[in-house]
Structures are given as C-alpha cells and as structure tokens.
N, C-alpha and C positions, 0 to 999 in steps of 0.2 A: 504494500499499499504506499501511497504518497500523501504527505500532509503539507498543505499550503496555508500559511498564516500571514495575512496582511496587516500592516500598521502604517501610521503616518497621516491618516486622514484628519480632517478638522475643518474649522471655519476660517476663512480667509477673505480679505477684501479683494475686489476686482483689481487685477494688476499684480497681485501678490504671487507667491510661490509656495509650493509644498513638495515634499519628496515622499513618495509611497515606497514601502518595502514589502517584500514577500519572502518569508523564510521558508525554505524547502527542506523537508526531511523525508526519509524513507528510502525508496529504491534509488539506484544510481541514476543520475540525470545526464549522463554523458551524451545520450542520443535524443534528448527531449528538447523540443522547442517550448518557449514560454510566451505567454501573451497577457495583455492587460485588456479587459473589457469594462464597460461601464453601463449602468442602468439607471435612468432617471424615472421618477414616478410616472406611471401610465405609459411608459415607452418600453420597446424591446431592448434587450441587452445588446449593445453594439461594440464592435471591435474598436480598440484604441491603438494598440501597438503590439508588435511581436518581435522576438529575437531568437535566432538559432542558438542553442547552448554551446555549440562548437562552431567557431568561425565568427560569431558576433554579427551576422547580417541582420539589419533591422528593417522594420516595415511600419508604416504609420497610416492612419486614416487622414484624409486631407485636412480635416478641421483642426488637427493638432500639430501638423507639420510646422517646424520652426519654433514651436513653443514647448513641446514635450520631448523628453529623451528617455528611451528605454535602455537599460544596461544591466549587466549581471556580474557578480563576483563569484567565480566558480569555486574558489577556496572556501568561501563562506556559504556557498549554495544559496545565495540570496539574489533576488531580482529586485530592480528598482525602476521607479518611474519618476523622473524629475519633471515637475510641472511648473512652467513659468508663464507670466502674462495671463494668469487665469481670468476667465470670463464667467459671468453668471450661468451661461449655457453649459459650462463644464460641471455644474452641480449634479452629482449622481453618486450611487454606490459603485465603488471601483473594486473589481475582482481580478485576481491573478489566476492563471490557468496553465496547465502543462499538457502538451500533446506531442504527437509524432512529427508534425510539420508546422511551420509558422503560418497557419492559415487564418483568414479573416472570418471564417465560418466557425461559430462557437461549438458546433457539433463536432468539430475536429479535435476537441480537447477532451482529455479523459479525466482530469483532476481539476478541482476548483477550490479556491479559498472561500472563506465566509463573507468576505467583502468589508470594505472600510468606507465610511461616509465622507465625502468631500462636499462642502457647501461654500459657494462663492457668493458674497454679498455685493450688491451694486452700490 
C-alpha cells in the first residue's frame, strides 16, 4: 500500500504564496508519477500539475503555468507544489496522487491523499 499525506494549505490573500507538501510512504516510488489535483465546491476534480518521479519532467494545466511549480525530493519521498501569485479562483481542496504515468486524467492515478484546503481571499 501507499500512503499520501498533504500539508501546507491555508488562507492567503490574493497575490500571496503557499507551498504544499505531500509525504509519500509505502511501496517504492521509483516508477511512479505524481500529480496534484484540486476540487472547488460544486466542481469536478481537475488536474493541476504532474511530474515523473525519475527524470523530473513536469506538466501543468494552462491556468497555473508560470505561477505554480511542481517538484519532488526523492531522498525525502516528498512532493511539493509551490504556488505563487495566487488568485481567488485557485481556492479549492488540493490533492496529491500517485500513478503509473503523469496523466491529466484522474482515473490514471491509483493512490490519493486526503486533501488540504487552500483559500485565497480577494
């Protein structure tokens, strides 16, 4: 089994920054891709960013390009999402996920964390 635990969410003013972390434990993550998704009230869970665990190739949804950065620390088996220039539209519960490939499709991920709330005030 794999366990994912997010942290780092909170309340921030528009234009501010937050860094989310996702601690990963369990099976070896050498071949897993990692992703961040978010879900706002009344909306579908949507892709935010993904990264291959080996190689570090990254992928972003258009609305966060240039503002968010996904990264990972293999030694600490931790995934990060640095979020800058936050907007009220970024308000959502953010989830990290682990899967075989860095897909934008949430069905492509096998393991999920419990989520962390990010609220951006205007």
